[in-house]
C-alpha positions in Angstrom: -6.6 8.8 2.9 -4.3 8.3 -0.2 -2.7 11.5 -2.5 -1.4 11.4 -5.5 0.7 14.0 -7.0 -0.4 13.9 -11.3 2.3 16.2 -12.4 4.8 14.6 -10.4 7.9 12.8 -12.2 7.4 10.0 -9.8 5.0 7.2 -11.3 1.7 7.7 -9.5 1.8 3.4 -8.6 5.4 4.3 -7.1 3.6 7.2 -5.3 0.8 4.8 -3.7 3.6 2.3 -2.4 5.2 5.0 -0.8 2.5 6.2 0.9 1.3 2.5 1.9 4.7 1.8 3.3 4.9 5.5 5.5 1.7 4.4 6.9 2.8 1.1 7.8 5.6 2.5 9.5 4.0 5.5 10.7 1.6 2.4 12.8 -1.8 4.2 10.4 -1.7 0.6 9.4 -1.2 -2.2 11.3 -1.5 -6.1 10.7 -4.2 -7.4 9.6 -5.9 -4.1 8.5 -7.7 -4.2 5.5 -6.7 -1.8 2.2 -9.1 -0.1 0.1 -10.3 -2.5 -2.7 -8.7 -2.0 -6.1 -11.6 -0.4 -7.6 -12.5 1.8 -5.0 -8.8 3.1 -4.6 -8.7 3.9 -8.0 -12.2 5.5 -8.1 -11.5 7.7 -5.3 -8.3 9.0 -6.6 -9.5 9.0 -10.1 -6.7 6.8 -11.6 -6.6 3.5 -13.5 -7.1 0.2 -11.5 -4.6 -1.4 -13.2 -2.3 1.5 -11.2 -3.5 0.6 -8.1 -3.1 -3.2 -8.8 0.6 -3.0 -9.8 1.5 -0.8 -6.4 -0.5 -4.0 -4.7 0.9 -6.4 -6.5 4.6 -5.4 -5.9 4.1 -4.5 -2.0 2.5 -8.2 -1.7 5.8 -9.5 -3.9 8.0 -7.4 -1.0 6.3 -9.0 1.5 4.5 -6.1 3.0 0.8 -7.1 2.3 -0.4 -10.1 1.8 -3.8 -11.3 -0.4 -6.4 -13.3 1.8 -9.0 -15.4 0.2 -12.3 -13.5 0.3 -10.4 -10.2 1.5 -8.9 -7.5 0.4 -5.0 -6.7 0.7 -3.9 -6.7 4.7 -0.9 -5.2 6.2 1.7 -8.1 7.0 1.9 -7.9 10.9 5.9 -10.0 10.0 7.0 -7.2 7.5 5.5 -4.1 9.6 7.5 -5.3 12.6 10.5 -5.3 10.4 10.2 -1.9 8.6 9.6 -0.3 12.1 12.7 -2.0 13.2 15.1 -0.7 10.0 13.2 2.8 10.6 14.5 2.6 14.1 18.1 1.9 13.4 
């Protein structure tokens, strides 16, 4: 689902954030969709788990994802609607 270009000048966590936001705005990720766990995504991409955690943390601080107790990160419905609205404008 995600692809990272290790030779890019864009930091890996920024690439990951951008892809998640693109999936949200394209409707691939909907409200309450669970994102992969930090360890699972890091393992599948062959990157450091701290990199994934940083991307998730920044997305959470910006309100695009939320951390629910006992569950993985999930796309926030409120922010999805706002992102789509901005995209349409």
